[in-house]
C-alpha positions as CSV (number, residue, x, y, z in Angstrom):
1,M,2.4,30.0,-3.9
2,A,3.3,26.5,-5.4
3,G,7.4,27.9,-5.7
4,A,7.6,28.7,-2.2
5,L,5.6,25.7,-1.1
6,R,7.9,22.7,-3.1
7,E,10.4,24.4,-1.7
8,A,9.5,24.4,1.9
9,I,9.1,21.1,1.9
10,V,11.8,19.8,0.3
11,D,13.9,21.1,2.1
12,W,12.1,20.2,4.8
13,Y,12.2,16.6,4.0
14,G,16.4,16.5,3.2
15,V,16.6,16.9,6.8
16,A,13.9,15.0,8.1
17,A,13.3,12.2,5.9
18,R,13.4,9.0,7.4
19,D,15.7,6.0,5.9
20,L,13.7,3.4,4.6
21,P,15.7,0.7,2.5
22,W,13.3,0.8,-0.6
23,R,14.1,4.3,-0.8
24,R,18.0,4.0,-1.0
25,A,19.9,4.4,-4.2
26,G,20.1,1.3,-6.2
27,V,16.9,-1.0,-4.9
28,G,15.2,-1.4,-8.1
29,A,12.2,-1.0,-9.4
30,W,11.1,-4.4,-8.1
31,G,12.2,-3.6,-4.7
32,V,10.3,-0.2,-5.2
33,L,6.7,-1.9,-6.5
34,V,6.9,-4.4,-3.5
35,S,7.3,-1.9,-0.6
36,E,4.4,0.3,-2.6
37,I,2.1,-2.6,-2.9
38,M,3.2,-3.8,0.9
39,L,2.4,0.2,2.1
40,Q,-0.9,0.5,1.0
41,Q,-3.1,0.8,4.0
42,T,-0.3,-1.1,6.6
43,P,2.1,1.2,9.0
44,V,5.8,1.2,7.8
45,A,6.6,-0.6,10.5
46,R,4.9,-3.6,10.0
47,V,5.9,-3.8,6.7
48,L,9.6,-3.3,6.6
49,P,10.9,-6.9,7.8
50,V,8.3,-8.3,5.5
51,W,9.5,-6.2,2.6
52,E,13.8,-7.8,3.9
53,D,12.7,-11.2,4.8
54,W,10.8,-10.8,0.7
55,M,13.6,-9.1,-0.9
56,E,15.6,-11.4,0.2
57,R,13.9,-14.3,-0.7
58,W,12.7,-13.3,-4.2
59,P,14.9,-10.7,-5.2
60,T,13.4,-10.9,-8.6
61,P,9.5,-10.7,-10.0
62,A,11.7,-14.1,-11.7
63,A,11.8,-15.8,-8.5
64,L,8.8,-15.2,-6.4
65,A,6.9,-16.0,-10.7
66,D,9.2,-19.8,-10.1
67,E,7.1,-19.9,-6.4
68,P,3.4,-20.9,-6.0
69,P,1.1,-18.0,-5.0
70,G,0.2,-19.7,-1.9
71,E,4.3,-18.5,-0.6
72,A,3.7,-15.2,-1.6
73,V,0.3,-15.4,1.1
74,R,2.1,-17.5,3.3
75,H,5.5,-14.8,3.5
76,W,3.2,-12.1,3.7
77,G,2.6,-12.6,7.4
78,R,0.2,-10.6,9.4
79,L,0.3,-7.6,6.5
80,G,-3.4,-7.9,6.4
81,Y,-5.5,-7.3,2.6
82,P,-4.0,-10.8,1.3
83,R,-5.0,-10.5,-1.4
84,R,-2.5,-8.1,-2.2
85,A,0.1,-11.0,-1.6
86,L,-1.5,-12.3,-5.2
87,N,-2.1,-9.0,-6.9
88,L,2.3,-8.9,-6.3
89,H,2.2,-13.2,-7.3
90,A,0.5,-12.1,-10.2
91,C,2.5,-8.9,-11.3
92,A,5.5,-11.2,-10.8
93,R,4.3,-13.8,-13.4
94,A,3.0,-10.6,-15.7
95,I,6.8,-9.1,-15.6
96,T,8.5,-12.6,-16.0
97,D,6.5,-13.1,-19.2
98,D,5.1,-10.0,-20.8
99,H,8.5,-8.0,-20.0
100,D,11.5,-10.4,-19.9
101,G,11.8,-10.0,-15.8
102,K,12.1,-6.1,-15.9
103,V,9.4,-3.8,-14.2
104,P,8.0,-2.2,-16.8
105,S,8.9,2.2,-17.1
106,T,6.2,3.8,-17.9
107,Y,2.5,4.5,-15.8
108,D,0.6,3.1,-19.0
109,E,2.5,-0.5,-18.8
110,L,2.4,-0.5,-15.4
111,R,-1.5,0.3,-14.9
112,R,-1.8,-3.0,-16.9
113,L,0.2,-5.1,-14.3
114,P,-2.8,-7.3,-12.1
115,G,-3.9,-5.3,-9.2
116,I,-1.9,-1.9,-10.0
117,G,-4.2,1.1,-9.3
118,D,-3.9,4.4,-10.4
119,Y,-1.8,5.5,-7.6
120,T,0.9,2.4,-7.5
121,A,1.9,3.2,-11.1
122,A,2.2,6.5,-10.6
123,A,4.0,5.8,-7.6
124,V,6.6,3.1,-9.4
125,A,6.8,5.1,-12.2
126,S,7.6,8.6,-10.5
127,F,10.0,7.0,-7.7
128,A,11.5,3.9,-9.6
129,Y,12.2,5.8,-12.8
130,G,12.0,9.1,-12.3
131,G,9.2,9.9,-14.4
132,S,6.7,13.2,-13.6
133,H,3.1,11.9,-12.2
134,A,0.8,12.8,-9.8
135,V,1.3,10.4,-6.5
136,L,-1.7,11.3,-4.9
137,D,-1.8,8.9,-1.4
138,T,-3.7,9.3,1.1
139,N,-1.1,11.4,3.2
140,V,-0.9,13.5,0.1
141,R,-4.6,14.4,-0.8
142,R,-4.6,15.5,3.3
143,V,-1.4,17.5,3.1
144,L,-2.8,19.7,-0.1
145,A,-6.3,19.8,1.4
146,R,-5.7,21.9,4.3
147,A,-2.2,23.5,2.9
148,V,-4.0,24.3,-1.0
149,R,-7.9,23.9,-0.2
150,G,-8.5,24.9,4.0
151,E,-10.1,21.9,4.5
152,E,-9.3,19.6,7.0
153,F,-9.5,16.1,4.8
154,P,-10.1,15.6,1.4
155,P,-13.2,13.5,-0.2
156,K,-13.4,10.0,0.5
157,A,-12.0,9.6,-3.1
158,T,-10.2,11.1,-5.3
159,T,-12.2,14.2,-7.6
160,A,-10.5,15.5,-10.9
161,A,-10.1,19.2,-9.0
162,E,-7.9,16.9,-7.0
163,R,-5.7,15.4,-9.7
164,T,-6.3,18.7,-11.5
165,L,-4.6,20.7,-8.5
166,A,-1.3,18.2,-8.4
167,E,-0.5,18.2,-11.2
168,S,-0.6,21.8,-11.8
169,L,1.8,21.5,-8.2
170,I,4.3,19.0,-10.1
171,P,7.9,20.8,-11.0
172,E,9.6,20.6,-14.2
173,V,13.0,19.6,-11.8
174,D,13.0,16.1,-9.9
175,A,9.2,15.4,-9.6
176,P,10.1,12.3,-7.6
177,R,11.6,14.4,-4.9
178,W,8.6,16.7,-4.3
179,A,6.0,14.1,-5.0
180,V,7.5,11.7,-1.6
181,A,8.3,15.3,0.1
182,V,4.6,15.8,0.4
183,M,4.0,12.1,1.3
184,E,6.5,12.3,4.4
185,L,5.3,15.5,5.5
186,G,1.9,14.1,5.5
187,A,3.4,10.6,7.2
188,L,5.2,12.5,9.9
189,V,3.4,15.8,10.6
190,C,0.3,16.5,8.9
191,T,-1.3,13.4,9.8
192,A,-5.0,12.4,9.8
193,R,-5.5,12.7,14.1
194,A,-3.0,15.0,15.6
195,P,-1.4,16.9,13.2
196,R,1.5,19.0,14.5
197,C,1.5,22.0,12.6
198,A,4.0,23.8,15.2
199,D,6.7,21.6,13.6
200,C,5.2,22.1,9.8
201,P,7.5,24.1,7.5
202,V,4.3,25.4,5.6
203,A,2.2,26.3,8.5
204,G,2.7,30.5,7.7
205,E,1.5,29.8,4.1
206,C,-1.6,26.5,5.2
207,A,-4.7,28.0,4.2
208,W,-6.4,25.6,6.6
209,R,-4.3,26.4,10.0
210,L,-4.8,30.4,8.4
211,A,-8.5,29.3,8.6
212,G,-8.3,28.8,12.1
213,R,-8.0,24.3,11.4
214,P,-12.1,24.5,10.6
215,A,-13.4,21.2,11.5
216,Y,-14.3,18.2,9.0
217,D,-17.9,19.1,7.7
218,G,-18.9,16.2,5.2
219,P,-19.6,12.7,5.4
220,A,-18.9,11.1,8.9
221,R,-15.3,9.4,8.5
222,R,-16.7,5.8,10.8
223,G,-12.8,4.4,12.5
224,Q,-12.7,1.0,11.2
225,T,-13.1,-2.3,13.1
226,Y,-11.3,-5.2,13.5
227,A,-12.4,-7.1,16.5
228,G,-15.4,-9.8,16.0
229,T,-14.6,-8.9,12.4
230,D,-15.5,-11.2,9.4
231,R,-11.8,-9.7,8.4
232,Q,-10.5,-11.1,12.1
233,C,-12.4,-14.6,11.5
234,R,-10.4,-14.7,7.5
235,G,-7.0,-14.0,9.4
236,R,-7.6,-16.2,12.1
237,L,-8.6,-19.0,9.3
238,L,-5.4,-17.6,6.9
239,A,-2.9,-18.2,9.9
240,V,-3.6,-21.4,10.2
241,L,-2.8,-22.3,6.5
242,R,0.4,-20.5,6.9
243,E,1.7,-22.1,9.2
244,A,0.7,-25.4,8.5
245,H,3.3,-27.1,6.5
246,G,1.1,-29.6,4.8
247,P,-3.4,-29.4,4.1
248,V,-5.3,-28.6,7.0
249,P,-8.0,-30.6,8.2
250,K,-11.4,-28.5,8.5
251,P,-11.3,-29.2,12.6
252,A,-8.4,-27.6,12.6
253,L,-9.9,-24.5,11.0
254,D,-13.3,-25.1,12.7
255,A,-11.4,-24.7,16.3
256,V,-10.0,-21.1,15.9
257,W,-13.3,-20.0,15.5
258,S,-16.4,-20.7,17.5
259,D,-18.9,-18.4,15.4
260,A,-20.0,-21.6,12.6
261,V,-22.1,-19.6,10.3
262,Q,-19.1,-16.9,9.9
263,R,-16.7,-19.3,10.4
264,E,-17.8,-20.7,7.1
265,R,-18.8,-17.4,5.5
266,A,-15.4,-16.1,5.9
267,L,-13.6,-19.6,4.9
268,D,-16.2,-19.4,1.8
269,G,-14.6,-16.0,0.7
270,L,-10.8,-17.4,0.9
271,V,-11.7,-20.1,-1.2
272,A,-14.1,-17.4,-3.7
273,D,-10.9,-14.9,-3.3
274,G,-8.4,-17.3,-4.4
275,L,-6.3,-17.4,-0.8
276,A,-7.5,-21.3,-0.3
277,E,-8.2,-24.0,-2.0
278,P,-10.5,-27.1,-1.3
279,L,-8.8,-30.3,-1.5
280,A,-11.4,-34.0,-2.2
281,D,-10.7,-35.3,0.8
282,G,-12.5,-32.6,2.6
283,T,-8.7,-30.8,3.5
284,Y,-7.8,-26.8,3.2
285,R,-3.6,-26.2,2.1
286,L,-2.9,-22.3,0.6
287,P,-3.8,-22.3,-3.6
288,G,-0.8,-24.3,-5.2
289,T,1.9,-25.4,-2.6
290,V,2.5,-28.3,-2.9
291,I,1.8,-31.3,-0.8
């Protein structure tokens, strides 16, 4: 079954794959790393223009490392989860200082970079350098849960059993193409909310479909809320700092959120996370930016 499953999904990918710039020949490991960090919990459509601007502005790790971290936050725009921008800046400095400006090629070296987890290390080692790794993002885990284990959704956290299954399916030849093909299937067809089983290349072998698409019976899966949350408040405050050309007076921050208690909590959180820097005169700025 494993061979037939791989062949069907890889053949489907050859026809259905999106033309994404970080997948093109010659993009380089830095472009792949930037894309993988930007794509965490963020749709492709939102990432595309930011990735293109980022790669034009900072085509190498050294180019980004020469800038203060606040500039990474500024040009991260509205992708969300802006600590990823600081992690990427820290990666650029580590790559420049410790790896002669070249993104390392092995999983273990990548894993030691600031803010790089298992998935990102495996993805960069695979997609940039042709490595053979289990690349387990949310889409891949969902496809394998349905097609092989007959479950609508995977567990909330990656399990040893999932990893063992994924590793057992890695082909001996062209493992990266298999990894990206499964990922694409999960993104385009085997989606979380409305899977298009009629368009799936492995519908005839899918354990979940053959079992009658049984409903998920695990812990409640809650959707993310945003309106009125600390996260939204943080986003409003950070937007003011990003758009400013110098230090921002406190009243300008106060004006964007009416709940003073929540606003101060969110601002304190931005400072604690290194995303905002308080100055002696009571103003705030992005970290390390020039006054």
